[in-house]
Residue, then its C-alpha position, 0 to 999 in steps of 0.5 A: m528468599r529461602v526461609t526455615i522456621f523452627g517451631a512451625t507447629g507452635l502458636l506463632g509458627r502456625a501464624l508465620m506459615q499462614q502469613w508468609q507469602g512470596d518467599e520459599v518457606s519451610g517449616l518444621g515442628s518438634r516431631e520433624v526436628d529436635i533442636r537439641s540434636e546437632e545432627q538433626v539441626s545440620r540436616v535440616m540446614e543442609r536440606y533447605l539452605p535457608e537464607w533466614v532462620v526463624l527460631a520459634a521453637a522453645y519450652t514455653d511453659v513458664d511454670g513447668c520450666e521451674s520444675n524442669r530447669k534441665l529441660a528448659f535450658e536444654v531446649n531454650c538455651i543449648g538448642a537455640v545455640r545449636v541452630a545459631q551454630a548451624a546458621a553460622k556454618s551455612r551463612s544464614r541470617l537468624l531471628f531468635l524469638s525471646t521474651d519479656y521474662v528476661f527483665d525482673g519487672s521492677k521498672t515503671g516505664p517501658y523496657e528499652i532494648d539496652d536495658r540489662p536483663a535480670p530474669r527471675t524465672v528459670y524460663g527467663q534465665s534460659k532465654a537470657e542466657a540464650e541470647a548472650s550465647i547466640r550473639e557470640v555465635l552470630p553477632e549480626c542476628c536479630i533477637l526479637r523479644t515479645s510478650w503475652v502472645f496470644g493466637v488461634g490454634g493453641k493454648c493462650f490466655p484468651d482461650t483460657i478466659l473465654n473457655l472459663a467464661a462459657s461456664r462461669a458467672e465470675l472470673d477473678v483476674v490479677a490486676d497488679q501485673r502490666g504488660c503488652p498483649t501480642y497477637t500472633v498474626d501481627l507478630a508474624r507480619g512484623i517478623i516477615q518485615l524484619c527479615r526482608a529488611e535484613a534486621a540485626g541487633i535486639v528488637h522489641a515487638t508487641n501490639q501497641g498499648d499496655c494493660t493488666w491481665f485484668d484489663f485483657a480479660s475484661e476486654l475479651i469478655r466485652a468484645s465477645g458479648l459474654t455477660t461474665r463478670v470479671r473481678a480484680t485480684t492480686s498475685d498473692k491470691l493466686i500463687r504460681p510456681a514462677r514469679r510473673p514480672q509486675y511490669s514487663v511493658l516493652s518499648s516499641a522504639s526499636l521497630q520505628p527504624y524498620g517502619i513497622a507500627m503494630p496495631s493496638w492490642q484492642n484492635a488485635v482482640q477483636r480480630y482474634l475473636n473474628e478468627r476464633n469464631p468466624r461468621p458463616 
């Protein structure tokens, strides 16, 4: 199977390139192709002739999107549609990475794939609009929503927490936002399985279990053996440009037909730490 990954130098993209074995995989970062350019995207498709395209390229700075709405929509929506159009023209299948931010966070139970999007941030709006537009271009595409993505080799919540903990005795972390951490290695493996299974429609993929950011940070500190004290705080004490969903747990039911069961987030944290700080 021939696969082309857009966003191959990002946090998830690097994991995909490392994990994907046994197929003909080409990966491109933003330096090789600007997905906003129809010409550049078409040239890539004509060169590699992929059977599957994985679109992991995105402007993911949630707070940055609030002050750069135009750029957010150019990359996350217009650029994504450019890739979908090129995939349709070359008769390639497409898996598009989306987000829990397409929801408003008002539910008290896990979000299912047929729950109606109601984004409250520019980032979420750009992704929700991309989902709808891509499905018009490629009705058989696979839209994969995920959340709280972390991994080695780039900026993510665990990396920030562990770097701060190395020099601070105490950390304040919000305990009133709940979601599902997702390790790039596990997500990459799930994406590979979905592509090989010819997946279509919307899928939610995260590590099993849910937690608050406070829980997540506490487990990171405990598992890493640090002594930093993690204190629970509330969102109103740490104001940020983009409003975070209070509850954005994604149901894993849509993975079951494909026989995919991702490990628990606690298990993923331990493997992340092992990867981040390998023993000699």
